[in-house]
N, C-alpha and C positions, 0 to 999 in steps of 0.2 A: 290514533293512526292504525293500531293493530286491528281494531274492529273493522275498519275499511278494508285492510289487507285480507282479513279472514273472509269477508264477504266476496271479494273479487278474485280470490285464488281457488285453485282446485284442492284436491285431497292433501297434497304435499305441503300446502301452505306457503309455497314459494313462487310457483308458476302462475302467472295471471291467466285466467280463463277468458278467452275471447268472447264467449257467450255472456258471461256474467258482466264483463266490462261493457259490452254492447247494450245489455239491459239497463245498466246504470246510466249510460250516456243517453239512451232514449228517454228514460224517465226524467232526467235532468232537463233535457230539451223540451219535453212536454210541459213540465212544471214551469220552465222559463217562458214558454209561449203564453201560458195562462197568466203569469205575473205581468208580462208585457201588455197583454190585452187589458188587464185591470188598471195598470198605470196609465195607459192611453185613454181610458174611459170607454173602451169598446165593450159591447155585450159579450158575455162568456157563455158558451153552450156547455154546461156541465155534463149533459148526457153524452155528448160527443167526446168530451174529455175522459169520462169514465169508460166509455167503449174503447178508446185508444189505449188507456192504461191497462185495461183488461186484456186487450190483444197483445200488448207488449209482454205482460207477465205470463200469459198463456203460452205464447210462442217461445219465450225464454225458458219456461219450465219444461216444455217439450224438448227443447234443445239440450238442456242440462240432463234430462232423463235419457236421451239417446246417447249422449257422450259418456254417461256413467259406465256404460259397458266397456269403454276403452281405457278407463283409469284403473290403476292397481287397487284391488280391494273393492271394485265396483260390482254391481249385480251381474250375474252370468247372463 
């Protein structure tokens, strides 16, 4: 449980970061959608899945980078 809290919280380790939580929720949703398609026997477009995951991680990384300026000990 500590690993998950460390991933989803900011520098202080106590406050949940809305960007990190949003990234995790979006990734779980995308993976759940792929699993649902597989279970139903529908075709899966892995190229679209990869593009969606790349967009989620890219936008999330940008958001975390922008927010780093507002956190204590963040980059100037």
